[in-house]
C-alpha positions in Angstrom: 73.1 168.5 143.3 71.8 166.1 140.5 73.6 162.8 140.3 75.9 162.7 137.2 74.9 160.2 134.5 77.9 158.0 135.0 77.2 157.9 138.7 73.8 156.8 137.7 74.9 154.1 135.5 77.2 152.8 138.0 74.3 152.7 140.5 72.2 150.8 137.8 75.0 148.3 137.4 75.3 147.8 141.4 71.5 147.0 141.3 71.9 144.5 138.3 74.5 142.8 140.5 72.0 142.6 143.2 69.1 141.6 141.2 71.1 138.9 139.3 73.1 137.5 142.3 76.2 137.3 139.7 78.4 139.4 141.7 80.8 142.1 140.4 79.8 142.9 137.0 83.5 144.2 136.2 84.1 140.3 135.9 81.1 139.2 133.8 81.9 137.5 130.6 80.3 137.5 127.1 78.1 134.5 128.1 76.8 136.5 131.1 75.7 139.3 128.9 74.0 136.8 126.6 72.2 135.3 129.5 71.2 138.7 130.8 69.9 139.6 127.4 67.6 136.6 127.5 66.4 137.5 131.1 65.6 141.2 129.9 63.7 139.8 127.0 61.7 137.3 129.2 60.8 139.9 131.9 60.2 143.0 129.6 59.2 141.6 126.2 62.1 143.8 125.0 65.4 142.5 123.1 68.6 144.2 123.9 71.5 142.3 122.3 74.3 141.2 124.6 76.4 143.6 122.7 74.4 146.6 123.7 74.6 145.4 127.1 78.4 145.1 126.9 78.5 148.7 125.7 76.4 149.9 128.9 78.9 148.1 131.1 82.0 149.4 129.3 83.1 145.9 128.0 82.9 147.1 124.4 84.3 150.5 123.2 81.5 152.8 122.2 81.7 156.6 122.0 77.8 157.3 121.8 75.5 157.4 124.7 72.7 155.0 125.1 69.3 156.0 123.8 66.0 156.3 125.7 64.6 153.2 124.7 67.7 151.3 125.8 67.7 153.1 129.3 63.9 152.6 129.8 64.2 148.8 129.3 67.2 148.6 131.7 65.3 150.4 134.2 62.1 148.4 133.7 63.9 145.1 134.4 64.7 146.2 137.9 61.2 147.3 138.6 61.2 151.0 137.8 58.8 152.7 135.5 61.3 153.7 133.0 64.6 155.6 133.2 62.7 158.6 134.5 61.4 156.6 137.5 64.9 155.3 138.2 66.5 158.8 138.0 63.9 160.1 140.1 64.2 157.6 142.8 68.0 158.5 142.8 68.2 162.2 142.2 67.9 164.8 145.1 66.4 167.5 142.9 63.7 165.5 141.3 62.0 166.4 137.8 64.7 169.1 137.3 67.4 166.6 137.3 65.3 164.3 134.9 64.8 167.0 132.5 68.4 168.0 132.3 69.5 164.5 132.1 67.2 163.5 129.1 67.7 166.6 127.0 71.4 167.0 127.4 72.6 163.4 127.6 70.1 160.9 126.6 69.0 162.9 123.4 72.2 164.5 122.1 71.1 164.6 118.5 68.6 167.1 117.3 65.3 165.6 116.2 65.8 162.5 118.0 62.5 160.8 118.8 62.7 158.1 121.7 61.1 154.8 121.0 58.1 154.0 123.1 58.5 152.7 126.5 57.3 149.1 127.1 54.3 148.9 129.4 55.6 147.7 132.9 53.1 147.3 135.8 55.4 146.4 138.5 56.5 150.1 139.8 59.2 149.9 142.4 57.8 149.9 146.0 59.4 151.7 149.0 60.5 148.3 150.1 62.1 147.5 147.0 64.0 150.8 146.9 65.0 150.2 150.5 66.3 146.7 149.8 68.3 148.0 147.0 69.8 151.0 148.9 70.5 148.8 151.9 72.2 146.1 149.8 74.5 148.6 148.1 75.3 150.3 151.5 76.1 146.8 153.0 78.3 145.8 150.1 80.1 149.1 150.4 80.7 148.9 154.0 82.0 145.2 153.6 84.5 146.4 151.0 85.7 149.2 152.9 86.2 147.1 156.1 87.9 144.3 154.1 90.4 147.0 152.5 91.0 148.6 155.9 91.8 145.3 157.5 94.0 144.0 154.5 96.1 147.0 153.6 99.1 144.8 153.3 97.7 141.3 152.6 100.5 138.6 152.5 102.0 137.9 149.2 100.6 134.9 147.1 103.0 132.8 145.4 101.5 130.9 142.3 104.0 128.2 143.0 102.8 127.3 146.4 99.5 126.0 144.6 98.4 123.1 142.3 95.4 122.6 140.2 94.5 120.0 137.7 91.3 118.1 136.7 90.0 115.0 135.2 86.5 114.6 133.4 84.0 111.6 134.6 83.4 110.9 130.8 85.7 111.4 127.7 82.8 113.0 125.8 79.1 113.7 126.1 76.9 115.8 128.4 76.3 116.5 131.1 79.9 115.8 132.1 81.2 116.0 135.7 84.8 117.3 136.2 86.9 116.4 139.4 89.4 119.2 140.2 92.5 118.2 142.2 93.9 121.2 144.1 96.3 122.2 146.7 95.6 125.5 148.3 96.9 124.7 151.9 99.0 127.6 152.0 96.3 130.3 151.0 96.7 133.1 153.7 92.9 133.1 154.4 89.8 131.2 153.5 89.0 132.7 150.2 89.6 130.0 147.8 87.5 129.6 144.8 87.2 127.2 141.8 85.7 128.8 138.6 84.5 126.5 135.9 85.1 128.8 133.0 85.1 132.7 132.3 81.5 132.6 133.7 81.7 134.0 137.3 78.1 132.4 138.0 80.1 129.0 137.9 82.0 129.5 140.9 82.3 127.7 144.1 84.0 128.5 147.2 86.1 125.5 148.6 88.1 124.8 151.7 91.7 125.2 151.6 92.3 122.1 153.5 90.3 119.9 150.9 91.8 118.5 147.9 89.1 117.8 145.5 85.9 119.5 144.1 83.6 118.3 141.5 81.5 120.4 139.0 79.0 119.7 136.4 79.3 121.0 132.7 76.1 121.2 130.7 77.3 122.4 127.4 80.1 121.3 125.2 82.8 123.9 124.7 86.3 125.1 125.2 86.7 126.2 129.0 89.4 127.5 131.1 89.0 126.5 134.6 90.7 128.6 137.5 92.0 128.4 141.0 91.4 131.8 142.5 93.0 132.7 146.1 92.1 136.1 147.5 90.6 137.2 144.1 94.0 136.5 142.6 94.0 133.6 139.7 97.0 131.2 140.9 96.5 128.5 138.6 94.3 127.9 135.4 94.0 125.2 132.8 92.2 124.4 129.6 89.2 121.9 129.3 87.6 120.7 126.3 84.2 119.4 126.9 83.2 117.3 123.9 79.7 116.6 122.7 80.2 113.0 121.5 78.9 114.0 118.2 75.8 116.2 117.5 73.9 117.3 120.4 70.3 118.7 120.5 69.3 120.6 123.4 66.8 123.3 124.3 68.8 125.8 126.3 66.9 126.4 129.5 68.2 127.5 132.9 69.6 126.2 135.1 69.5 122.9 133.4 68.9 122.5 129.6 66.6 119.8 128.2 68.7 117.3 126.2 67.3 115.2 123.0 68.8 111.8 121.9 70.4 111.8 118.3 67.5 109.5 117.0 65.1 112.5 117.9 67.0 115.2 115.9 68.5 113.0 113.0 65.7 112.0 110.5 65.4 112.1 106.6 68.8 113.4 106.2 68.2 116.5 108.2 69.3 117.6 111.8 65.9 119.0 113.2 63.5 119.4 116.0 59.9 120.3 115.6 57.6 122.3 118.1 55.8 119.1 118.7 58.8 117.4 120.1 59.5 120.3 122.2 56.2 120.8 123.7 56.0 117.0 124.4 58.9 117.7 127.0 56.4 120.3 128.7 58.4 123.3 127.3 56.2 126.2 126.3 56.7 127.8 122.8 54.9 131.0 123.7 54.8 133.7 124.9 58.7 133.6 124.5 60.0 130.8 122.4 63.1 129.0 123.8 66.3 128.5 121.8 67.3 125.3 120.2 71.0 124.4 120.0 72.7 121.8 117.8 76.3 121.5 118.7 79.3 119.3 117.7 82.3 120.0 119.8 85.5 117.6 119.1 89.1 117.7 117.9 88.7 118.5 114.2 92.4 118.3 113.6 94.7 121.2 112.7 92.2 123.5 111.0 92.4 127.2 111.9 90.1 130.3 111.9 92.3 132.1 109.3 92.4 129.2 106.8 89.3 127.1 106.4 86.1 126.8 104.2 82.8 126.1 106.0 79.6 125.2 104.2 76.1 124.5 105.4 72.4 124.7 104.5 69.9 125.6 107.2 66.3 126.8 107.8 64.5 128.5 110.8 61.2 126.5 111.1 59.3 128.8 113.6 58.2 132.2 113.5 55.1 132.3 115.8 54.3 135.1 118.3 57.5 136.6 119.7 59.8 134.5 117.4 58.5 136.4 114.4 62.3 137.5 113.8 63.5 134.0 113.5 66.7 134.9 115.1 69.3 132.2 113.9 73.1 132.0 114.7 75.8 129.9 113.3 79.1 129.7 115.2 82.4 128.2 114.6 83.8 127.8 118.2 87.5 128.5 118.4 90.1 128.2 121.4 89.2 131.5 123.2 87.1 133.2 120.3 84.5 132.5 117.7 83.1 133.2 114.3 79.3 134.0 114.4 77.1 134.5 111.4 73.8 135.8 112.2 70.8 135.2 110.1 67.1 136.6 110.8 63.9 137.6 109.0 64.9 140.7 106.8 63.0 143.3 109.0 65.0 142.4 112.0 68.7 143.0 111.1 69.0 145.9 113.5 69.1 143.2 116.3 72.1 141.0 114.9 75.8 141.1 115.5 78.5 139.8 113.2 81.8 138.3 114.8 84.8 137.1 113.0 87.4 136.3 115.8 88.5 139.9 116.8 86.3 141.7 114.3 83.0 142.6 115.4 80.0 144.7 114.0 76.7 145.5 115.4 73.5 145.8 113.6 72.8 148.8 115.7 75.6 150.8 114.2 76.4 149.1 110.8 74.3 148.0 107.7 73.9 144.3 108.4 70.7 144.0 106.1 72.6 141.4 103.9 72.0 138.9 106.8 68.3 139.3 106.5 67.1 136.2 104.9 63.8 134.3 103.6 63.5 131.2 105.9 60.6 129.9 103.8 63.3 127.8 102.1 66.9 126.4 103.2 69.5 129.1 103.2 73.0 127.9 101.9 75.7 129.5 103.9 79.5 129.4 103.1 82.1 131.0 105.3 85.8 131.0 104.4 89.1 132.6 105.3 92.3 132.7 103.5 95.4 135.0 104.4 93.7 136.6 107.0 90.8 137.7 104.9 87.2 136.3 105.6 84.4 135.9 103.4 80.7 135.0 103.8 78.6 134.0 101.1 74.7 133.3 101.2 73.1 131.4 98.4 76.3 131.3 96.5 76.4 135.2 96.6 79.3 137.2 98.4 77.6 139.5 101.1 80.4 140.1 103.5 84.1 140.6 103.5 86.6 141.0 106.6 89.9 142.5 105.9 91.1 143.1 109.4 91.2 141.6 112.9 91.2 138.1 112.0 93.3 136.0 114.4 94.6 132.3 114.3 92.8 130.1 116.6 91.9 126.5 116.4 88.5 125.5 115.4 87.1 123.1 118.1 83.1 123.3 117.5 80.2 123.9 115.6 76.9 125.5 116.9 73.4 126.2 115.3 71.1 128.3 117.5 67.6 128.8 116.4 65.0 131.1 118.0 62.0 128.5 118.4 63.6 125.7 116.3 65.2 124.9 113.1 66.7 122.4 110.7 70.4 121.6 109.2 70.7 119.8 105.9 74.5 119.2 105.8 77.9 120.7 107.2 81.2 120.8 105.5 84.5 121.9 107.0 87.9 121.8 105.3 91.3 123.4 104.8 92.3 121.2 101.8 94.3 118.6 104.4 91.6 118.4 107.1 88.1 117.5 106.1 85.0 117.0 108.0 81.6 116.4 106.5 78.1 115.4 107.7 75.0 114.9 105.7 73.0 113.3 108.8 
């Protein structure tokens, strides 16, 4: 009996949990999928946006089924020779099952022509398949055993726990945070401190201890959690400030920071390729992302009533960075406004976000965000009365009439594939004004 498509996808997800080591993907966050998108690109040379990945994982409502190109790439990442190879390894009926799956599920529209499959040389070995299968079976056995023993676990009262924190420095990165907690009444040993929404930033701690210290590498608005037996018993907000503009190359696990004197020159905020390479960071075959970030208390200015203006340019388009992917983010408490820019031929890979409003270039025409980066591009973003507007070079290119929520703006991010420059920034609501021309 052929394995149904939804079971194949669930099996795929389990193997990604093992491959990444990030644990249960049901708890993965937006940043996890951004990181996964980067990993997939580094390993396969193919870009799957984090939104596409969120659709596969059921994080974003999406009625259509994934296409062959997406499935091939997902299978290639975990060592299989495309989706066909993955299905064959997990079906009992071999090629018949694959044919049925591809004809009925993957290609639901007449005339669909699958994109070419990227060349991947690392076919899965029997040992690799055995490791994955054994790992899934082991995890399943542990879960079943746990559930059988803990049919009626003792109740957990949130009032039995305390959780607070203090930052090592008021602002600046990296920043260590000391968590003070009391979990002595925990019914078992499963006590975890999670730095934010990101499940990778978890640390198991002793219920008998009272303190734990974590490092934050990026400025942002975080919500730290104390978790007992998989239940969040306490959480609180943390604003990690940047101490002005921060220039950083976003490498994992630790980013590379640049001093303000390195990035501020001639009235511009910029890094060039030579400066990056001088830190032994390779620009090819996959260019890193450069981030300029300023997270602070801008005052009472909110996502539904503001005007933001800037002028920026992506300075790098060599090799795999030919699309010059660039993102402008206005960070808010619990959400964000994200304006994508790229070379005109690459708009299929961009996503547009305005708090709760979201559109993907895979499904909607976002060609207005394709630009000519041979010159600086002026960007103006504004919102009034729950209506948002985006202007490029003083021309209105996009209007948002729904799903705008009110949230305090706490940061400004510029992210450049390769590297880029920013000429100035302005943020205002008529009462609160922030301006910087570097």
